[in-house]
PyMOL commands that place a pseudoatom at each C-alpha (Angstrom):
pseudoatom trace, name=CA, resn=UNK, resi=1, chain=A, elem=C, hetatm=0, pos=[79.823, 149.842, 84.756]
pseudoatom trace, name=CA, resn=UNK, resi=2, chain=A, elem=C, hetatm=0, pos=[77.587, 146.884, 83.935]
pseudoatom trace, name=CA, resn=UNK, resi=3, chain=A, elem=C, hetatm=0, pos=[79.171, 143.529, 84.738]
pseudoatom trace, name=CA, resn=UNK, resi=4, chain=A, elem=C, hetatm=0, pos=[78.461, 140.949, 82.046]
pseudoatom trace, name=CA, resn=UNK, resi=5, chain=A, elem=C, hetatm=0, pos=[77.757, 137.347, 83.037]
pseudoatom trace, name=CA, resn=UNK, resi=6, chain=A, elem=C, hetatm=0, pos=[80.079, 134.552, 81.984]
pseudoatom trace, name=CA, resn=UNK, resi=7, chain=A, elem=C, hetatm=0, pos=[77.452, 133.144, 79.620]
pseudoatom trace, name=CA, resn=UNK, resi=8, chain=A, elem=C, hetatm=0, pos=[76.851, 136.528, 78.034]
pseudoatom trace, name=CA, resn=UNK, resi=9, chain=A, elem=C, hetatm=0, pos=[80.569, 137.115, 77.485]
pseudoatom trace, name=CA, resn=UNK, resi=10, chain=A, elem=C, hetatm=0, pos=[80.864, 133.672, 75.898]
pseudoatom trace, name=CA, resn=UNK, resi=11, chain=A, elem=C, hetatm=0, pos=[77.913, 134.447, 73.630]
pseudoatom trace, name=CA, resn=UNK, resi=12, chain=A, elem=C, hetatm=0, pos=[79.544, 137.679, 72.469]
pseudoatom trace, name=CA, resn=UNK, resi=13, chain=A, elem=C, hetatm=0, pos=[82.441, 135.619, 71.129]
pseudoatom trace, name=CA, resn=UNK, resi=14, chain=A, elem=C, hetatm=0, pos=[79.978, 133.843, 68.834]
pseudoatom trace, name=CA, resn=UNK, resi=15, chain=A, elem=C, hetatm=0, pos=[77.708, 136.666, 67.678]
pseudoatom trace, name=CA, resn=UNK, resi=16, chain=A, elem=C, hetatm=0, pos=[76.804, 140.332, 68.106]
pseudoatom trace, name=CA, resn=UNK, resi=17, chain=A, elem=C, hetatm=0, pos=[73.749, 140.190, 70.374]
pseudoatom trace, name=CA, resn=UNK, resi=18, chain=A, elem=C, hetatm=0, pos=[72.804, 143.775, 69.564]
pseudoatom trace, name=CA, resn=UNK, resi=19, chain=A, elem=C, hetatm=0, pos=[71.889, 142.726, 66.032]
pseudoatom trace, name=CA, resn=UNK, resi=20, chain=A, elem=C, hetatm=0, pos=[68.815, 140.954, 64.686]
pseudoatom trace, name=CA, resn=UNK, resi=21, chain=A, elem=C, hetatm=0, pos=[68.880, 137.612, 62.887]
pseudoatom trace, name=CA, resn=UNK, resi=22, chain=A, elem=C, hetatm=0, pos=[66.641, 135.400, 60.786]
pseudoatom trace, name=CA, resn=UNK, resi=23, chain=A, elem=C, hetatm=0, pos=[65.262, 132.338, 62.543]
pseudoatom trace, name=CA, resn=UNK, resi=24, chain=A, elem=C, hetatm=0, pos=[67.767, 130.105, 60.737]
pseudoatom trace, name=CA, resn=UNK, resi=25, chain=A, elem=C, hetatm=0, pos=[70.687, 132.360, 61.716]
pseudoatom trace, name=CA, resn=UNK, resi=26, chain=A, elem=C, hetatm=0, pos=[69.505, 132.547, 65.338]
pseudoatom trace, name=CA, resn=UNK, resi=27, chain=A, elem=C, hetatm=0, pos=[69.202, 128.763, 65.553]
pseudoatom trace, name=CA, resn=UNK, resi=28, chain=A, elem=C, hetatm=0, pos=[72.730, 128.388, 64.160]
pseudoatom trace, name=CA, resn=UNK, resi=29, chain=A, elem=C, hetatm=0, pos=[74.094, 130.897, 66.676]
pseudoatom trace, name=CA, resn=UNK, resi=30, chain=A, elem=C, hetatm=0, pos=[72.311, 129.173, 69.562]
pseudoatom trace, name=CA, resn=UNK, resi=31, chain=A, elem=C, hetatm=0, pos=[73.855, 125.836, 68.573]
pseudoatom trace, name=CA, resn=UNK, resi=32, chain=A, elem=C, hetatm=0, pos=[77.328, 127.390, 68.842]
pseudoatom trace, name=CA, resn=UNK, resi=33, chain=A, elem=C, hetatm=0, pos=[76.856, 128.833, 72.330]
pseudoatom trace, name=CA, resn=UNK, resi=34, chain=A, elem=C, hetatm=0, pos=[78.360, 126.985, 75.330]
pseudoatom trace, name=CA, resn=UNK, resi=35, chain=A, elem=C, hetatm=0, pos=[76.085, 124.256, 76.661]
pseudoatom trace, name=CA, resn=UNK, resi=36, chain=A, elem=C, hetatm=0, pos=[75.179, 123.421, 80.248]
pseudoatom trace, name=CA, resn=UNK, resi=37, chain=A, elem=C, hetatm=0, pos=[75.701, 119.984, 81.770]
pseudoatom trace, name=CA, resn=UNK, resi=38, chain=A, elem=C, hetatm=0, pos=[72.004, 119.199, 81.283]
pseudoatom trace, name=CA, resn=UNK, resi=39, chain=A, elem=C, hetatm=0, pos=[69.801, 119.215, 78.184]
pseudoatom trace, name=CA, resn=UNK, resi=40, chain=A, elem=C, hetatm=0, pos=[68.560, 122.801, 78.220]
pseudoatom trace, name=CA, resn=UNK, resi=41, chain=A, elem=C, hetatm=0, pos=[65.122, 123.794, 77.008]
pseudoatom trace, name=CA, resn=UNK, resi=42, chain=A, elem=C, hetatm=0, pos=[65.018, 125.988, 73.915]
pseudoatom trace, name=CA, resn=UNK, resi=43, chain=A, elem=C, hetatm=0, pos=[62.448, 128.761, 74.218]
pseudoatom trace, name=CA, resn=UNK, resi=44, chain=A, elem=C, hetatm=0, pos=[61.127, 131.696, 72.275]
pseudoatom trace, name=CA, resn=UNK, resi=45, chain=A, elem=C, hetatm=0, pos=[60.007, 134.798, 74.166]
pseudoatom trace, name=CA, resn=UNK, resi=46, chain=A, elem=C, hetatm=0, pos=[57.484, 137.032, 72.439]
pseudoatom trace, name=CA, resn=UNK, resi=47, chain=A, elem=C, hetatm=0, pos=[56.363, 140.567, 73.259]
pseudoatom trace, name=CA, resn=UNK, resi=48, chain=A, elem=C, hetatm=0, pos=[52.961, 141.482, 71.834]
pseudoatom trace, name=CA, resn=UNK, resi=49, chain=A, elem=C, hetatm=0, pos=[51.249, 144.809, 71.304]
pseudoatom trace, name=CA, resn=UNK, resi=50, chain=A, elem=C, hetatm=0, pos=[47.879, 143.656, 72.655]
pseudoatom trace, name=CA, resn=UNK, resi=51, chain=A, elem=C, hetatm=0, pos=[46.256, 144.735, 75.910]
pseudoatom trace, name=CA, resn=UNK, resi=52, chain=A, elem=C, hetatm=0, pos=[45.629, 141.497, 77.888]
pseudoatom trace, name=CA, resn=UNK, resi=53, chain=A, elem=C, hetatm=0, pos=[43.205, 143.377, 80.158]
pseudoatom trace, name=CA, resn=UNK, resi=54, chain=A, elem=C, hetatm=0, pos=[40.774, 143.457, 77.250]
pseudoatom trace, name=CA, resn=UNK, resi=55, chain=A, elem=C, hetatm=0, pos=[39.030, 140.129, 76.832]
pseudoatom trace, name=CA, resn=UNK, resi=56, chain=A, elem=C, hetatm=0, pos=[38.885, 140.414, 73.054]
pseudoatom trace, name=CA, resn=UNK, resi=57, chain=A, elem=C, hetatm=0, pos=[42.653, 140.935, 72.897]
pseudoatom trace, name=CA, resn=UNK, resi=58, chain=A, elem=C, hetatm=0, pos=[43.579, 137.859, 74.913]
pseudoatom trace, name=CA, resn=UNK, resi=59, chain=A, elem=C, hetatm=0, pos=[45.972, 135.621, 72.972]
pseudoatom trace, name=CA, resn=UNK, resi=60, chain=A, elem=C, hetatm=0, pos=[45.869, 131.958, 73.896]
pseudoatom trace, name=CA, resn=UNK, resi=61, chain=A, elem=C, hetatm=0, pos=[46.061, 128.686, 72.042]
pseudoatom trace, name=CA, resn=UNK, resi=62, chain=A, elem=C, hetatm=0, pos=[47.944, 125.489, 71.387]
pseudoatom trace, name=CA, resn=UNK, resi=63, chain=A, elem=C, hetatm=0, pos=[50.362, 124.402, 68.703]
pseudoatom trace, name=CA, resn=UNK, resi=64, chain=A, elem=C, hetatm=0, pos=[51.572, 120.950, 67.692]
pseudoatom trace, name=CA, resn=UNK, resi=65, chain=A, elem=C, hetatm=0, pos=[55.351, 120.962, 67.378]
pseudoatom trace, name=CA, resn=UNK, resi=66, chain=A, elem=C, hetatm=0, pos=[56.623, 118.975, 64.362]
pseudoatom trace, name=CA, resn=UNK, resi=67, chain=A, elem=C, hetatm=0, pos=[59.387, 117.436, 66.454]
pseudoatom trace, name=CA, resn=UNK, resi=68, chain=A, elem=C, hetatm=0, pos=[57.770, 117.490, 69.876]
pseudoatom trace, name=CA, resn=UNK, resi=69, chain=A, elem=C, hetatm=0, pos=[58.927, 119.402, 72.930]
pseudoatom trace, name=CA, resn=UNK, resi=70, chain=A, elem=C, hetatm=0, pos=[61.527, 116.883, 74.060]
pseudoatom trace, name=CA, resn=UNK, resi=71, chain=A, elem=C, hetatm=0, pos=[59.853, 116.824, 77.445]
pseudoatom trace, name=CA, resn=UNK, resi=72, chain=A, elem=C, hetatm=0, pos=[58.310, 113.837, 79.165]
pseudoatom trace, name=CA, resn=UNK, resi=73, chain=A, elem=C, hetatm=0, pos=[54.790, 114.982, 79.996]
pseudoatom trace, name=CA, resn=UNK, resi=74, chain=A, elem=C, hetatm=0, pos=[52.878, 113.556, 82.947]
pseudoatom trace, name=CA, resn=UNK, resi=75, chain=A, elem=C, hetatm=0, pos=[49.172, 113.738, 82.189]
pseudoatom trace, name=CA, resn=UNK, resi=76, chain=A, elem=C, hetatm=0, pos=[46.333, 113.621, 84.712]
pseudoatom trace, name=CA, resn=UNK, resi=77, chain=A, elem=C, hetatm=0, pos=[42.969, 112.770, 83.173]
pseudoatom trace, name=CA, resn=UNK, resi=78, chain=A, elem=C, hetatm=0, pos=[39.701, 113.666, 84.872]
pseudoatom trace, name=CA, resn=UNK, resi=79, chain=A, elem=C, hetatm=0, pos=[37.255, 111.177, 83.417]
pseudoatom trace, name=CA, resn=UNK, resi=80, chain=A, elem=C, hetatm=0, pos=[34.785, 108.488, 84.401]
pseudoatom trace, name=CA, resn=UNK, resi=81, chain=A, elem=C, hetatm=0, pos=[36.559, 106.093, 82.028]
pseudoatom trace, name=CA, resn=UNK, resi=82, chain=A, elem=C, hetatm=0, pos=[39.891, 105.929, 83.816]
pseudoatom trace, name=CA, resn=UNK, resi=83, chain=A, elem=C, hetatm=0, pos=[41.079, 102.780, 82.060]
pseudoatom trace, name=CA, resn=UNK, resi=84, chain=A, elem=C, hetatm=0, pos=[40.734, 104.316, 78.577]
pseudoatom trace, name=CA, resn=UNK, resi=85, chain=A, elem=C, hetatm=0, pos=[42.790, 107.314, 79.721]
pseudoatom trace, name=CA, resn=UNK, resi=86, chain=A, elem=C, hetatm=0, pos=[45.470, 105.116, 81.243]
pseudoatom trace, name=CA, resn=UNK, resi=87, chain=A, elem=C, hetatm=0, pos=[45.615, 103.029, 78.084]
pseudoatom trace, name=CA, resn=UNK, resi=88, chain=A, elem=C, hetatm=0, pos=[46.152, 106.251, 76.097]
pseudoatom trace, name=CA, resn=UNK, resi=89, chain=A, elem=C, hetatm=0, pos=[49.162, 107.136, 78.216]
pseudoatom trace, name=CA, resn=UNK, resi=90, chain=A, elem=C, hetatm=0, pos=[47.847, 109.154, 81.152]
pseudoatom trace, name=CA, resn=UNK, resi=91, chain=A, elem=C, hetatm=0, pos=[49.961, 108.866, 84.290]
pseudoatom trace, name=CA, resn=UNK, resi=92, chain=A, elem=C, hetatm=0, pos=[46.891, 109.057, 86.508]
pseudoatom trace, name=CA, resn=UNK, resi=93, chain=A, elem=C, hetatm=0, pos=[43.166, 109.014, 85.742]
pseudoatom trace, name=CA, resn=UNK, resi=94, chain=A, elem=C, hetatm=0, pos=[39.842, 109.100, 87.542]
pseudoatom trace, name=CA, resn=UNK, resi=95, chain=A, elem=C, hetatm=0, pos=[37.349, 111.644, 88.778]
pseudoatom trace, name=CA, resn=UNK, resi=96, chain=A, elem=C, hetatm=0, pos=[36.257, 111.918, 92.417]
pseudoatom trace, name=CA, resn=UNK, resi=97, chain=A, elem=C, hetatm=0, pos=[39.376, 110.107, 93.602]
pseudoatom trace, name=CA, resn=UNK, resi=98, chain=A, elem=C, hetatm=0, pos=[41.690, 112.348, 91.568]
pseudoatom trace, name=CA, resn=UNK, resi=99, chain=A, elem=C, hetatm=0, pos=[39.869, 115.500, 92.696]
pseudoatom trace, name=CA, resn=UNK, resi=100, chain=A, elem=C, hetatm=0, pos=[40.301, 114.416, 96.317]
pseudoatom trace, name=CA, resn=UNK, resi=101, chain=A, elem=C, hetatm=0, pos=[43.972, 113.692, 95.670]
pseudoatom trace, name=CA, resn=UNK, resi=102, chain=A, elem=C, hetatm=0, pos=[44.555, 117.180, 94.234]
pseudoatom trace, name=CA, resn=UNK, resi=103, chain=A, elem=C, hetatm=0, pos=[42.632, 118.755, 97.114]
pseudoatom trace, name=CA, resn=UNK, resi=104, chain=A, elem=C, hetatm=0, pos=[45.033, 116.935, 99.383]
pseudoatom trace, name=CA, resn=UNK, resi=105, chain=A, elem=C, hetatm=0, pos=[47.978, 118.754, 97.812]
pseudoatom trace, name=CA, resn=UNK, resi=106, chain=A, elem=C, hetatm=0, pos=[49.099, 116.303, 95.122]
pseudoatom trace, name=CA, resn=UNK, resi=107, chain=A, elem=C, hetatm=0, pos=[50.457, 117.942, 91.966]
pseudoatom trace, name=CA, resn=UNK, resi=108, chain=A, elem=C, hetatm=0, pos=[52.789, 115.374, 90.423]
pseudoatom trace, name=CA, resn=UNK, resi=109, chain=A, elem=C, hetatm=0, pos=[51.595, 116.048, 86.873]
pseudoatom trace, name=CA, resn=UNK, resi=110, chain=A, elem=C, hetatm=0, pos=[52.359, 118.540, 84.128]
pseudoatom trace, name=CA, resn=UNK, resi=111, chain=A, elem=C, hetatm=0, pos=[49.044, 118.756, 82.271]
pseudoatom trace, name=CA, resn=UNK, resi=112, chain=A, elem=C, hetatm=0, pos=[45.463, 118.019, 83.278]
pseudoatom trace, name=CA, resn=UNK, resi=113, chain=A, elem=C, hetatm=0, pos=[42.855, 116.997, 80.715]
pseudoatom trace, name=CA, resn=UNK, resi=114, chain=A, elem=C, hetatm=0, pos=[39.157, 116.311, 81.200]
pseudoatom trace, name=CA, resn=UNK, resi=115, chain=A, elem=C, hetatm=0, pos=[36.038, 115.182, 79.417]
pseudoatom trace, name=CA, resn=UNK, resi=116, chain=A, elem=C, hetatm=0, pos=[33.219, 117.775, 79.155]
pseudoatom trace, name=CA, resn=UNK, resi=117, chain=A, elem=C, hetatm=0, pos=[30.957, 115.820, 81.507]
pseudoatom trace, name=CA, resn=UNK, resi=118, chain=A, elem=C, hetatm=0, pos=[33.701, 115.694, 84.149]
pseudoatom trace, name=CA, resn=UNK, resi=119, chain=A, elem=C, hetatm=0, pos=[34.165, 119.467, 84.195]
pseudoatom trace, name=CA, resn=UNK, resi=120, chain=A, elem=C, hetatm=0, pos=[31.229, 120.041, 86.552]
pseudoatom trace, name=CA, resn=UNK, resi=121, chain=A, elem=C, hetatm=0, pos=[33.192, 118.235, 89.242]
pseudoatom trace, name=CA, resn=UNK, resi=122, chain=A, elem=C, hetatm=0, pos=[36.606, 119.561, 88.198]
pseudoatom trace, name=CA, resn=UNK, resi=123, chain=A, elem=C, hetatm=0, pos=[35.406, 123.160, 88.565]
pseudoatom trace, name=CA, resn=UNK, resi=124, chain=A, elem=C, hetatm=0, pos=[35.210, 122.514, 92.296]
pseudoatom trace, name=CA, resn=UNK, resi=125, chain=A, elem=C, hetatm=0, pos=[39.016, 122.658, 92.384]
pseudoatom trace, name=CA, resn=UNK, resi=126, chain=A, elem=C, hetatm=0, pos=[39.405, 125.514, 89.893]
pseudoatom trace, name=CA, resn=UNK, resi=127, chain=A, elem=C, hetatm=0, pos=[40.832, 127.739, 92.618]
pseudoatom trace, name=CA, resn=UNK, resi=128, chain=A, elem=C, hetatm=0, pos=[43.519, 125.129, 93.213]
pseudoatom trace, name=CA, resn=UNK, resi=129, chain=A, elem=C, hetatm=0, pos=[44.373, 124.284, 89.595]
pseudoatom trace, name=CA, resn=UNK, resi=130, chain=A, elem=C, hetatm=0, pos=[43.909, 127.754, 88.091]
pseudoatom trace, name=CA, resn=UNK, resi=131, chain=A, elem=C, hetatm=0, pos=[46.766, 129.610, 89.808]
pseudoatom trace, name=CA, resn=UNK, resi=132, chain=A, elem=C, hetatm=0, pos=[49.134, 126.802, 88.796]
pseudoatom trace, name=CA, resn=UNK, resi=133, chain=A, elem=C, hetatm=0, pos=[48.027, 126.943, 85.157]
pseudoatom trace, name=CA, resn=UNK, resi=134, chain=A, elem=C, hetatm=0, pos=[46.689, 123.393, 85.371]
pseudoatom trace, name=CA, resn=UNK, resi=135, chain=A, elem=C, hetatm=0, pos=[42.947, 123.942, 84.912]
pseudoatom trace, name=CA, resn=UNK, resi=136, chain=A, elem=C, hetatm=0, pos=[41.609, 122.072, 81.846]
pseudoatom trace, name=CA, resn=UNK, resi=137, chain=A, elem=C, hetatm=0, pos=[40.354, 124.495, 79.217]
pseudoatom trace, name=CA, resn=UNK, resi=138, chain=A, elem=C, hetatm=0, pos=[38.629, 123.937, 75.844]
pseudoatom trace, name=CA, resn=UNK, resi=139, chain=A, elem=C, hetatm=0, pos=[40.734, 126.667, 74.210]
pseudoatom trace, name=CA, resn=UNK, resi=140, chain=A, elem=C, hetatm=0, pos=[43.870, 124.822, 75.239]
pseudoatom trace, name=CA, resn=UNK, resi=141, chain=A, elem=C, hetatm=0, pos=[42.552, 121.548, 73.898]
pseudoatom trace, name=CA, resn=UNK, resi=142, chain=A, elem=C, hetatm=0, pos=[42.561, 119.995, 77.357]
pseudoatom trace, name=CA, resn=UNK, resi=143, chain=A, elem=C, hetatm=0, pos=[38.790, 119.537, 77.555]
pseudoatom trace, name=CA, resn=UNK, resi=144, chain=A, elem=C, hetatm=0, pos=[37.698, 116.974, 74.988]
pseudoatom trace, name=CA, resn=UNK, resi=145, chain=A, elem=C, hetatm=0, pos=[35.090, 114.268, 74.513]
pseudoatom trace, name=CA, resn=UNK, resi=146, chain=A, elem=C, hetatm=0, pos=[37.868, 112.212, 72.937]
pseudoatom trace, name=CA, resn=UNK, resi=147, chain=A, elem=C, hetatm=0, pos=[40.046, 111.984, 76.018]
pseudoatom trace, name=CA, resn=UNK, resi=148, chain=A, elem=C, hetatm=0, pos=[42.418, 109.456, 74.446]
pseudoatom trace, name=CA, resn=UNK, resi=149, chain=A, elem=C, hetatm=0, pos=[43.174, 111.800, 71.547]
pseudoatom trace, name=CA, resn=UNK, resi=150, chain=A, elem=C, hetatm=0, pos=[43.709, 114.754, 73.886]
pseudoatom trace, name=CA, resn=UNK, resi=151, chain=A, elem=C, hetatm=0, pos=[46.191, 112.757, 75.958]
pseudoatom trace, name=CA, resn=UNK, resi=152, chain=A, elem=C, hetatm=0, pos=[48.088, 111.508, 72.923]
pseudoatom trace, name=CA, resn=UNK, resi=153, chain=A, elem=C, hetatm=0, pos=[48.361, 115.006, 71.429]
pseudoatom trace, name=CA, resn=UNK, resi=154, chain=A, elem=C, hetatm=0, pos=[49.735, 116.455, 74.654]
pseudoatom trace, name=CA, resn=UNK, resi=155, chain=A, elem=C, hetatm=0, pos=[52.290, 113.688, 74.912]
pseudoatom trace, name=CA, resn=UNK, resi=156, chain=A, elem=C, hetatm=0, pos=[53.229, 113.972, 71.238]
pseudoatom trace, name=CA, resn=UNK, resi=157, chain=A, elem=C, hetatm=0, pos=[54.304, 117.581, 71.558]
pseudoatom trace, name=CA, resn=UNK, resi=158, chain=A, elem=C, hetatm=0, pos=[51.292, 119.872, 71.683]
pseudoatom trace, name=CA, resn=UNK, resi=159, chain=A, elem=C, hetatm=0, pos=[52.223, 122.937, 73.724]
pseudoatom trace, name=CA, resn=UNK, resi=160, chain=A, elem=C, hetatm=0, pos=[50.091, 125.755, 75.036]
pseudoatom trace, name=CA, resn=UNK, resi=161, chain=A, elem=C, hetatm=0, pos=[50.815, 129.467, 74.881]
pseudoatom trace, name=CA, resn=UNK, resi=162, chain=A, elem=C, hetatm=0, pos=[49.073, 132.272, 76.741]
pseudoatom trace, name=CA, resn=UNK, resi=163, chain=A, elem=C, hetatm=0, pos=[49.894, 135.961, 76.935]
pseudoatom trace, name=CA, resn=UNK, resi=164, chain=A, elem=C, hetatm=0, pos=[50.562, 137.252, 80.458]
pseudoatom trace, name=CA, resn=UNK, resi=165, chain=A, elem=C, hetatm=0, pos=[49.559, 140.552, 82.044]
pseudoatom trace, name=CA, resn=UNK, resi=166, chain=A, elem=C, hetatm=0, pos=[52.629, 142.208, 80.512]
pseudoatom trace, name=CA, resn=UNK, resi=167, chain=A, elem=C, hetatm=0, pos=[51.624, 141.138, 76.980]
pseudoatom trace, name=CA, resn=UNK, resi=168, chain=A, elem=C, hetatm=0, pos=[54.490, 138.648, 76.867]
pseudoatom trace, name=CA, resn=UNK, resi=169, chain=A, elem=C, hetatm=0, pos=[54.569, 134.914, 76.383]
pseudoatom trace, name=CA, resn=UNK, resi=170, chain=A, elem=C, hetatm=0, pos=[57.184, 132.176, 76.355]
pseudoatom trace, name=CA, resn=UNK, resi=171, chain=A, elem=C, hetatm=0, pos=[56.935, 128.868, 74.554]
pseudoatom trace, name=CA, resn=UNK, resi=172, chain=A, elem=C, hetatm=0, pos=[59.238, 125.869, 74.770]
pseudoatom trace, name=CA, resn=UNK, resi=173, chain=A, elem=C, hetatm=0, pos=[60.536, 124.944, 71.317]
pseudoatom trace, name=CA, resn=UNK, resi=174, chain=A, elem=C, hetatm=0, pos=[62.468, 121.772, 72.069]
pseudoatom trace, name=CA, resn=UNK, resi=175, chain=A, elem=C, hetatm=0, pos=[65.798, 120.844, 73.599]
pseudoatom trace, name=CA, resn=UNK, resi=176, chain=A, elem=C, hetatm=0, pos=[69.390, 121.734, 72.794]
pseudoatom trace, name=CA, resn=UNK, resi=177, chain=A, elem=C, hetatm=0, pos=[69.975, 118.108, 71.906]
pseudoatom trace, name=CA, resn=UNK, resi=178, chain=A, elem=C, hetatm=0, pos=[67.656, 118.625, 68.920]
pseudoatom trace, name=CA, resn=UNK, resi=179, chain=A, elem=C, hetatm=0, pos=[69.226, 119.179, 65.513]
pseudoatom trace, name=CA, resn=UNK, resi=180, chain=A, elem=C, hetatm=0, pos=[69.256, 122.691, 64.054]
pseudoatom trace, name=CA, resn=UNK, resi=181, chain=A, elem=C, hetatm=0, pos=[66.635, 121.603, 61.525]
pseudoatom trace, name=CA, resn=UNK, resi=182, chain=A, elem=C, hetatm=0, pos=[64.314, 120.345, 64.262]
pseudoatom trace, name=CA, resn=UNK, resi=183, chain=A, elem=C, hetatm=0, pos=[64.630, 123.552, 66.297]
pseudoatom trace, name=CA, resn=UNK, resi=184, chain=A, elem=C, hetatm=0, pos=[64.151, 125.649, 63.170]
pseudoatom trace, name=CA, resn=UNK, resi=185, chain=A, elem=C, hetatm=0, pos=[60.921, 123.868, 62.233]
pseudoatom trace, name=CA, resn=UNK, resi=186, chain=A, elem=C, hetatm=0, pos=[59.567, 124.015, 65.785]
pseudoatom trace, name=CA, resn=UNK, resi=187, chain=A, elem=C, hetatm=0, pos=[60.330, 127.722, 66.185]
pseudoatom trace, name=CA, resn=UNK, resi=188, chain=A, elem=C, hetatm=0, pos=[58.878, 128.585, 62.783]
pseudoatom trace, name=CA, resn=UNK, resi=189, chain=A, elem=C, hetatm=0, pos=[55.711, 126.649, 63.627]
pseudoatom trace, name=CA, resn=UNK, resi=190, chain=A, elem=C, hetatm=0, pos=[55.315, 128.494, 66.939]
pseudoatom trace, name=CA, resn=UNK, resi=191, chain=A, elem=C, hetatm=0, pos=[55.835, 131.943, 65.406]
pseudoatom trace, name=CA, resn=UNK, resi=192, chain=A, elem=C, hetatm=0, pos=[53.277, 131.149, 62.710]
pseudoatom trace, name=CA, resn=UNK, resi=193, chain=A, elem=C, hetatm=0, pos=[50.749, 129.905, 65.270]
pseudoatom trace, name=CA, resn=UNK, resi=194, chain=A, elem=C, hetatm=0, pos=[51.095, 133.018, 67.426]
pseudoatom trace, name=CA, resn=UNK, resi=195, chain=A, elem=C, hetatm=0, pos=[50.882, 135.199, 64.328]
pseudoatom trace, name=CA, resn=UNK, resi=196, chain=A, elem=C, hetatm=0, pos=[47.649, 133.546, 63.208]
pseudoatom trace, name=CA, resn=UNK, resi=197, chain=A, elem=C, hetatm=0, pos=[46.219, 133.997, 66.717]
pseudoatom trace, name=CA, resn=UNK, resi=198, chain=A, elem=C, hetatm=0, pos=[46.163, 137.770, 66.237]
pseudoatom trace, name=CA, resn=UNK, resi=199, chain=A, elem=C, hetatm=0, pos=[42.850, 139.082, 67.652]
pseudoatom trace, name=CA, resn=UNK, resi=200, chain=A, elem=C, hetatm=0, pos=[40.570, 140.319, 64.871]
pseudoatom trace, name=CA, resn=UNK, resi=201, chain=A, elem=C, hetatm=0, pos=[39.781, 143.507, 66.787]
pseudoatom trace, name=CA, resn=UNK, resi=202, chain=A, elem=C, hetatm=0, pos=[43.414, 144.457, 67.352]
pseudoatom trace, name=CA, resn=UNK, resi=203, chain=A, elem=C, hetatm=0, pos=[44.828, 147.378, 65.383]
pseudoatom trace, name=CA, resn=UNK, resi=204, chain=A, elem=C, hetatm=0, pos=[48.502, 148.231, 65.336]
pseudoatom trace, name=CA, resn=UNK, resi=205, chain=A, elem=C, hetatm=0, pos=[51.770, 146.378, 65.608]
pseudoatom trace, name=CA, resn=UNK, resi=206, chain=A, elem=C, hetatm=0, pos=[50.906, 142.903, 66.870]
pseudoatom trace, name=CA, resn=UNK, resi=207, chain=A, elem=C, hetatm=0, pos=[54.264, 141.154, 67.403]
pseudoatom trace, name=CA, resn=UNK, resi=208, chain=A, elem=C, hetatm=0, pos=[56.780, 143.646, 68.785]
pseudoatom trace, name=CA, resn=UNK, resi=209, chain=A, elem=C, hetatm=0, pos=[59.760, 141.377, 69.373]
pseudoatom trace, name=CA, resn=UNK, resi=210, chain=A, elem=C, hetatm=0, pos=[60.831, 137.737, 69.470]
pseudoatom trace, name=CA, resn=UNK, resi=211, chain=A, elem=C, hetatm=0, pos=[63.915, 136.305, 71.169]
pseudoatom trace, name=CA, resn=UNK, resi=212, chain=A, elem=C, hetatm=0, pos=[65.355, 132.797, 70.927]
pseudoatom trace, name=CA, resn=UNK, resi=213, chain=A, elem=C, hetatm=0, pos=[67.271, 131.379, 73.872]
pseudoatom trace, name=CA, resn=UNK, resi=214, chain=A, elem=C, hetatm=0, pos=[68.041, 128.271, 75.895]
pseudoatom trace, name=CA, resn=UNK, resi=215, chain=A, elem=C, hetatm=0, pos=[67.838, 127.840, 79.658]
pseudoatom trace, name=CA, resn=UNK, resi=216, chain=A, elem=C, hetatm=0, pos=[71.374, 129.105, 80.312]
pseudoatom trace, name=CA, resn=UNK, resi=217, chain=A, elem=C, hetatm=0, pos=[71.957, 131.419, 77.341]
pseudoatom trace, name=CA, resn=UNK, resi=218, chain=A, elem=C, hetatm=0, pos=[71.147, 135.058, 76.623]
pseudoatom trace, name=CA, resn=UNK, resi=219, chain=A, elem=C, hetatm=0, pos=[68.440, 135.835, 74.109]
pseudoatom trace, name=CA, resn=UNK, resi=220, chain=A, elem=C, hetatm=0, pos=[69.062, 136.196, 70.388]
pseudoatom trace, name=CA, resn=UNK, resi=221, chain=A, elem=C, hetatm=0, pos=[66.757, 138.752, 68.782]
pseudoatom trace, name=CA, resn=UNK, resi=222, chain=A, elem=C, hetatm=0, pos=[64.893, 137.742, 65.635]
pseudoatom trace, name=CA, resn=UNK, resi=223, chain=A, elem=C, hetatm=0, pos=[64.612, 140.162, 62.727]
pseudoatom trace, name=CA, resn=UNK, resi=224, chain=A, elem=C, hetatm=0, pos=[61.200, 141.829, 62.477]
pseudoatom trace, name=CA, resn=UNK, resi=225, chain=A, elem=C, hetatm=0, pos=[61.026, 140.642, 58.871]
pseudoatom trace, name=CA, resn=UNK, resi=226, chain=A, elem=C, hetatm=0, pos=[60.459, 137.116, 60.258]
pseudoatom trace, name=CA, resn=UNK, resi=227, chain=A, elem=C, hetatm=0, pos=[57.054, 138.080, 61.676]
pseudoatom trace, name=CA, resn=UNK, resi=228, chain=A, elem=C, hetatm=0, pos=[56.200, 141.395, 59.992]
pseudoatom trace, name=CA, resn=UNK, resi=229, chain=A, elem=C, hetatm=0, pos=[53.323, 139.857, 57.994]
pseudoatom trace, name=CA, resn=UNK, resi=230, chain=A, elem=C, hetatm=0, pos=[51.404, 139.292, 61.221]
for i in range(1, 230): cmd.bond("trace and resi %d" % i, "trace and resi %d" % (i + 1))
show_as sticks, trace
zoom trace
């Protein structure tokens, strides 16, 4: 006999988790579930039909959340103009000095951005940043000639998504302290962005399933009608 967790049992008192719901219904259900003692992250988990092993079926991009992520983002900027980056809000900025600092084992940042001309040097630590998902990348909007704009967008709520080897991806959609309307708009924006990122060569069912959850809650399955057009 399967033993249900306390959180799952509590969720069953609010809704039938075997059913599917519209985004609005799922957001309403999530708001009614018991909350943790900290401000949990709201996340959507998506299962895609693509084959990530094929380069032309890789799904990756960024999306600007209407209401931000609710997370304080520490940005490291690799650039020759450190002062401009710091003025834009970067926590740390520089080039050779920052590369040496990272090589020394420092990782007190959430996102790394870089100017195109700095990438020649930054690639020297690709083996260090890459496995941690911190390597600046043009497709993620973290390599830009306008470093100030890149920093401001990241801090304003631009989030990155990337399919993993199992054709799944998870994207933070805000915090439980957000209003239902804010979560609804963020989630809808993310689903639309992932839908529009469908590889042109892919044939078949693109988005297989989407679940909405918070850090300490079970997932709430979204109705396929919410993403069928993709």
